[in-house]
N, C-alpha and C positions, 0 to 999 in steps of 0.2 A: 552742825552736822556735816560730816565729810561726804561728798558726792562727786560725780563726775561732771566736769564743765568743758565746754569747747570755747577756747579763746581765739578770736580771729583778729588779725591785725593786717592793715593794708599799708604798704610802704613804697618808698623809692627803692630801687635796686642798688644798694650800697654795700661795698666791701666792709665786713666786720659787723654789720647789723645783727646778723644771726647770733654771733658770739655775745653781743651786748644784751640781746633779748634773753638768751639762755642763762647769762650771769644773773639777771634779775630773779630768775627761779632759784638758782643755786644759793643766793644770799638769803632767800626766804625759806630755804630748806624744802622746796617743793620739787617733786619729781615729775618730769614730763613723761607722760604715758605714750604720747604719740606726737610727731611733728612732721608736718608737710609744708613745703614752700614751693610756690610756682607763680608764673605770670598770671594775673587776673584778666578779666574781660577788658579792662582798660589798659591801653598800651602804656608801658613804662611803669605800671603799678603792680607790685607783687603781693601775693596773699599768703599769710602765715596762718596755718590751722594747727593749734596747739591743744592737745587734750591733757587735762590735769585732774587729779583726785584731790580735793581740798574743801575747806569750808567756803561758803559764799563770801565771807569777809576777806579771806586770804586771796581769793580770785579777783575780787573787786580791787584790792590794793595793787596786786601785780599788774592787772590790766591798766590801771591809772598810770603806773610806772612805765609801762610799755608805750602808752600814748604820749608820754612826756619826751620820749626820744625824738630828736629833731626830724629824722627821716620818716617817722611813722605818721601817716596821714590820719588814720582812724583805728581804734582798737575797741573791741567790745567782747563780752562773754555771754554765753547762753547756757542754760541747763540742758540736760540730755533730751528732755521732751520738746525742746524748742528748736531742734535741728534735725534735718534729714541727712544721714551720713552713710557712707560705705568705705570699704577698704578693698584692695585687690590682692589676691594671693596667687603665687605660682608654685607649682609642685612639679619636680622632675622625678619620674618613676621609671624603673627598668621596664622596657617594653615587653621583654620575654615573660616577666611575671604577670603582666596584664593580659596577655594573649592566652595564658594558661588558666584563666579564671572566667567563669561565666557570670560572675557577680559585678564585674567592672562596669559594664554598660548600665546596669541598674543604679549603681552608685553615682555615675555621671548624671543620669536623669534626675534622681532624687535630689541632688545638690545643685542642679542647674549649672553644671560646670561645662567647660568646653576644652577641646584639645587645640593647642596652639601649634605644636610641632610634633610630628611623629617620625621617628627614625628606627632603624633596626635595634639600636642600643638603648634608646630612652624615648620617653613621651613627656612633653611639657603640657601641663593642664592649668587652666586658668579658672579661678572662682572669684566672683565679686559678691560682697555681702558684709555683714557685721563681723567683728572679730570672732564672736562665738561660732558663726557659720563656717568661717574659713578654718577654724580650729577643729571643728567636728569632721570636716572633710579630711583634714590632715590625719586625724585618728583613724578614719576609715581606709585611707590610702596607705597607711603605715604597714598594713598586712602585705602589700605588694613591694615593699622596700622603697621608701622615699629617699632618693639620692640627694635632693636639695629641696629646700623650702624657704620662701621669702614672702613677707607680707608688707604692704605699703603702710604708710600712716593714713590717718583718716582724712577723707575729703568730705566737706559738709556745706550745705546751704541752709538758710534759715527757713523755718516754717512760716514766719511772718511775711506780710506783703511789704513791710517797710524795709527798704534797702539802705543800710547804714552809711555805706560809702557814697552812694548817689546823693543821698540827702545832705551829707556833709559837703560834698563838692558844689551842690546847688547853694548852700549857705555861703561858701567862700565866694562863688560867683556873684551872688547878690551883694555881699559885703564890698567886693571890688568895684562893682558898678556904682554903688552909692558913694564910694570914696574916690571916684575918678574925676 
């Protein structure tokens, strides 16, 4: 059964690694729905958060392939209900159209959005939430004339108390101590 999974990979920061990871998906004819890469809490270690719609078997195979890459320290996948996730969206709207409406303030409160920048020509609004939430706000702001809209990829943490990378690093440390 096809469902949404979040694949997380921790790696060294190496040129070309992103390309090699995305090629693994291309070869398996899997479309990446969302991809976010950034430095993790551990210095020198980067975190890839990849969202894909596929079968569990397909995701398991591609995750194993990712983990085989030399620069990848640890890779794992989780189903939708095993992660807490958010995205951020920015909306650039004509200020004039906002000031002519008495509904704008209510929309901002309903969606828990905030204004990042306000100029005479445009207003930049920020919304954090799930993709459906940011899309719903876009649809409501569209009546005011959205000049620009952008949404980040997913960022996620596990619901579990188990920390995959920390456990893996402890295993390596223990192995190194035993073989020293």
